[in-house]
N, C-alpha and C positions, 0 to 999 in steps of 0.2 A: 810214420807218413800220417800226416794230419787230414782229415777229412776236408772235403772242400767247402768254401765258406757259402753263404746264401747268395751271395752277389756273383760268385763263378757259377753255382748250378744254374742260377738266372740266365747268365749269359751262354751257358751251354744248351739250355732249352730253348732260349731265342734262336742260336745258330742252328739247332735242328729243325725249327719250324721255317726258317727262311730257306734253308736247303731244301726241305719238300717243297717249298713254294717255287723254288729255282728251278726243280726237276718237272714240276706240273704245270707252272706258268698261268694258273688260273686268273691270278690278279692282272698280271701283265697282258695277257691276250685275250681274256675275256671281261672281267669285272671294269678295268679302266676303259677299254673302248666302248663298252655299252653305257658308262657313265657321260662318256662325251657325246653319245649318241642322243642320251636322254635329253642333254642340254640343246642339243641341236634340234630336235622333234617339238621340243615346248614352243617355240615361236611359231612354228606350223600350226600347233592346236589353238593356240590363244588369239592368234591373227591380232595382234595390238601393233600400235606404231612404236618406233624406235625410243622416243622418251618414256614411253611406259615400259618397255622392256628392260631400258636402262635402269628404270626405279625397281622393277620386280627381280632383276637379274642376282642380287646377293641372297634374298631369301629363295628362291629357287634352286640357287648352288647349294644351300646348306641342307636343302631337303634331298636333293640328289646325293650328297654326300651321307647324309644319314641312310638312306635307304639301301644305297649300293656299299657304304663303307661298313655297316654291320654285317654285312654278308662275308667281308672279308675275315672279321674276327671269329664270327660264328663258323665259317668253315674250318679255320685253323683247329678248333678244338675239336669239332666233329670228325676231323680227319684220324684222330686218335682211335684207333680200335682198341678192344678189351685187352688184346695181347701187348698192345703198347703201355697201356695202363698198368698192367701186371708186372712189366719190365721195369717202369719206372717205381713202383714199390719195391721191387727185388734189387735195386741198385741204390735204393735209399734216397732217391730224388725227394727233397722236401717239397710237399705239396705247394706251400706259398712260393717256392722257388719256380715250380711249375708253372703256376697261374702269372707270376710276375714274369716268366720267359715268354710265355704265350702272349701277354699283353704287350712286351717290349716289340715281338716280332710282328703282331697287329699294327702297332704304332707306327713302325717303319713303312709297311704296306700302305697304310693309311695316308701317311705324309706324300708318298708317291701320288696315290689317288689323287689327293686334295690339290697338290699342285698341278697335275696334269688337267684335271678339269675346271680348276681354277684358271688356268691360262686359256682354256676353251670358252669358259665364261666371260672373261675379259674382252676377247676376241668377237664372240658372236653377239653380246649384248652391249657391248662399247662400254662397259663399266669403267668409271674413272677411279684411279687408285688414289684416293685422297686418304692422307694419313696413314701412307704405307709402311711407317716406321712400327705402327701397332700391327700391321698384318702377320708379320710372322709370330708373334705372342698368340694372336687369337688363333692362328691355323694350329700352332703346336698344342695350346690347351684343348681346342676342340678335339683334335686328333686323339690326345691321351686319354680324353673323356670317352669317345667313342671306343676306343680300344679296349677300355677297362669295362664299359658297359656291354659289349659285345662278349667278352671273355667270361664276364660274372654271370650273364645270361645263359651262355652256352654250358657253363659249369653246373648252374642251377637245374638247368633242362636236362642235361645228361643224368642226373641223379635220380630221375624218375622214369617210369616207363614210358609215358605218352609226351615224353620232353620237347620233341620237335615242335609240337603245337603250341608249346608255351612261350617259344622264344619271342613271338611279335608282342605278347602281352607283356613280357617282361622287358623288353627293349623300349616300347613306346613310352610309358610313364617314366622311365629312369632317363630317358632323352630329353624330355620336354624341357626342363630349367637349362639344359647345355644347350639345346637348339636355340632357346629364347634368347640366352646370353649371346650366343654368336650372332643371331640375325640383328639384334638389338645394336650391339657393338658395332657392325658393319653400317648400319643404318646412322648411327651417331657419328661415325666418321663421315660419312657423305654429308650431314647436316652441319658438321662441325660442333657437335655437342661433346660433352665429356662421356668417356666409355668405361672409367675405372670401376665403377660399380657392376657393370656386366662383365668385366674380366674377372673381378673378384668372385662374381657368382660362379663363374666357369671353373676357376680355381677351387672354390669351395666343394663343388661337386666332384672334382677330380679326387681332392683328398679322402672326401666320405668313401667314394667308390674304391679307391686304393685300399682303405683301410678295412672295408667291408669283404674285399676280396682277399686280402691276406689272412685275415682273422678266419673267415669261413672256409677257405681251401682245404683243410685237412677233414673238416666234417663232411663235406661234399663229396671229397674223393672216396670217404668211407662207406658213403651209401651207394656208391656204384657196384 
């Protein structure tokens, strides 16, 4: 009997995390509604007119996606108990597959979050879907980047005693180029400018995070 491949282990780990979320419903019933509420409350706080809100909408959307979306990925890793991690070692789950599986599950949940909150943003802020052909690419790349950032930050934080306090400090600098690329890409679509350079920036961030996460997965696991 051949041992499972890295891809097969990744799929198993992703299904495990998605099954856990299906039972708990934290993202569906807590994180997504709070994201929508945040987009609803912001206009009440800033008290600006409709044209101004239409201009601010895309930027505010990405801020909410960053703040709430990272909670999705961190929650997934934080839910692993020491017993679960010991079991992963016992059954021979490759740490890289575990990292990739958590990231894949977080990506699926983040896409659901982005789509629901995005629909709320378009409705509440009357945002025009200019250049809609690029929107799926931007959402997918941003979702992948945030999933990788959250999984990597949670893995690093889980390797030290006071790790939970480190998560915001780790997430913020790693998310800056991704957030910059996403906001500039949407602004470029609205203004009719080229956005290829911003999409390439986001793709580069995703590739770098993927390599770092896979390469450091075993070392971070052994420090726990």
